[in-house]
N, C-alpha and C positions, 0 to 999 in steps of 0.2 A: 357057721360059727371059729370063734377060736377059743384056745384056752387063755384066761386071762393071767395065769401066773405066767408065760410067757411074755406079758406086758406090763411086770409090776412098774416099771419104771416111770408110768404112766398114774400109777396110783398117787403122785405128787401135784399131778396139774390142777392149775388155779380151778378150771371146770368143777373140778370134783371135789374141792375141800368141803370139809364139811359132814362128807357122806361115810357112812360107815364101812367096812371091808367087806361085809357082802354085798354092799350096796353098789361099791366097785367094782367086785364081780361082776355082780349081774348086768351091769352097764356095757361093761368091756366085750361081755360076751356076746352082745347084739350088735357087736361090730362085725365090718368084713375086714380082713387084713390084705394090703396090698405090698407088695414086695419092688420095686422098682428101680430096675439097674441102671435102665437112661433116663434122661429126662421128659416128663412128661406132666401135662395140664391135668390136675384135678379139679381145678376151677378155671372160669372163664369169664371175665369182665362183663357184665351185661347177659350174662346167662342165668337162669335160676338155679338152683339147687335143693335138692328134697334132703340134703343131711348137710353134716360138716366134717372134718377129717382131722383126726391128734396125728401129731406126727411122732410116730414110735423113735425112729432115729433116721439120722440125715439131716436135710436142710431143704428148705423149699421156699425160692424164691417170690414174695409176692409185687406184682410190678401194677403200673398203673398207664393207661394210655389215653391222651387227651383228644380231645376234637380235631385237631391237628397232627395228630400220627406223634405225636412228640411220646415217649416211653420213660417212664423212669422206674426205679426199683425204690419201694417204700419202708421195704422191711426184709430181713431177711430170716426167717422163722426158723427155730432148731426145735429138737425133742421134748415134748412135753407140752407144748403149745398144740390149741385147736384153732382152726380156720374154718369159715365159712358159719359159726354158727349162729352169727348173727343174720345173716342172710336167710337160712333153713329156717330158724324160727320165726321172721318177720314176713318170708314170702317175697322179699323184696329180690329182685337180679343181683349177681356180686358184682360188689364195686370194686374189685380187683381181679386179675388173674393169678392163680398161683402154680408155680411151676416146680415139679422135683427136681434135685439135683441128684447126680450118678449114685446108685445104690442107696436110696431114702425106703423107708417102709414106713406108709400110713396105714390107718386104722378108720375106714369109712362109717359113719354114726349115724343111722336116722334121727332125724327131727324128732320123731315119735318116741322114739328111744331115750332121750333128756328128758320128756314129759313122765314116762312113764316111771323112769331111775332114781329120779332127781327132785325131790321133795320142791314145790313152787318157793317156800322159805328161803331154798338153800340154793335154787337155781338164780331165781334175780340176784342176789346181793353178789353171789360170784359173777355172774356175766357183768354187772354194774362192776366191780373190782377191773375184771378184764377190760371194758370199755374205760376206763378212767386209766389205766396205764395208758392204754395207745394214745389219749386223748394227750396224756402229759406229752408223749413222745412227740406228738405234733405241735404240741405248745414250744417245745424246745427247737423242733427243725423251725417255725415260723419266728420266735425269736433268735434264731441263726443266721437268717435271711435277710433280719431285717437290723442288726447289728454287731454282726462280726466279718471281719474281712473273706476272703476266699478261702487263703491257706487255712484259718480255722475252722471256714464251715466243709472243708475236703477234710481235714482230721476229724471233724465229729462225725462226718458220714462214715468214714471208713471206720472208725471205734464202734459206730450202732451196727454196723452190717457183719463185724466178726466177732469172734471173743478170742478166750485164751484155748477152751479146748478146738474151735476151728476157726482158723487165722486166714480161709482166703474168701475173697468174693470174684465173683463172676464177671465183672463190668467193664466194660470198655470206656475209654477215654472219651469216647461222645456223649455217650450214656452220665459220666460223671460231672461233665460240663453244662448239661440238660439239670442234674440236681440242681449244681450249685451256682448256676447263673453265671459261667464262663465261658469262650471259647476252646472250642479242644488243642491250641496253642497253649493257651492258658493254663490247662490242665495239666497238659506234658511238661511243661517245665515246672509246674509244681512238684507231680509225680517225681519227676529227676532229682528233685533238690531230697526227698524225701528218701528216694534210693540213694544217692550218694553219701546221705548220713546215716546209712545202715537202717531206717526203720521199716522201710517194705519194700518189696522184691516184688517186679514187674514179671507178668508172663503174657502170654497171648490173650488178650481179653481178661485179664485177672489181675488182682491186685493181692499179694500176699503180707500181711504185716507180721513183722519180725519184730518188734519192739514196742507193745503196746502203752508200758510207760512213757516213753519219750515222745509217742505219737498224741498223749492227752495233753502234754506241753503247749500253754499256748493253747488249746480249744476250750470250747464251751464246757462247761461243767456237767455231767450227766446224772440228774439227782437219781 
């Protein structure tokens, strides 16, 4: 059992929208906290899960591997988000793997806790809202794949995986190439141009965004 007051930042999580303060306390009190100093998988693609995870602090890399072994980072989840709720409630295997980044704290929420503490008339609309946001992100990425050039796609992807609060993303040039459909050499050239313009900074298998406003110039709009 945890003290919900220690995780008050989660009270604004989309899955908790519409709940009373007492209901939020009761749900979080049924969770188990895990503070992870080093990267660890909390969900694995293809495996079942009996619950979902709130991200209390830090970030979680959501990745997918296709049948040919190609790996892509589809989302970088941040504090306040929940992962695995669809799989936990549906009984389906995990669609993606979720890897915590260093110094991340998550709360494991058993599927039954959602049923007990979140009335169905609140749970269903909240789940639909979360799924709608994910669908819109996927639609935006599909449109970018079809109608935007590689430079625009790489700008969009870097914006999606970073924020003003956390501007670094651990990703290799090979992974970026898989995502935007370009060779590693092309990605290297485009990243070099963004670096020379002072928009990003390159590290070992990582990209840090220094100027999000300039990164947005010429990129597909993010609704």
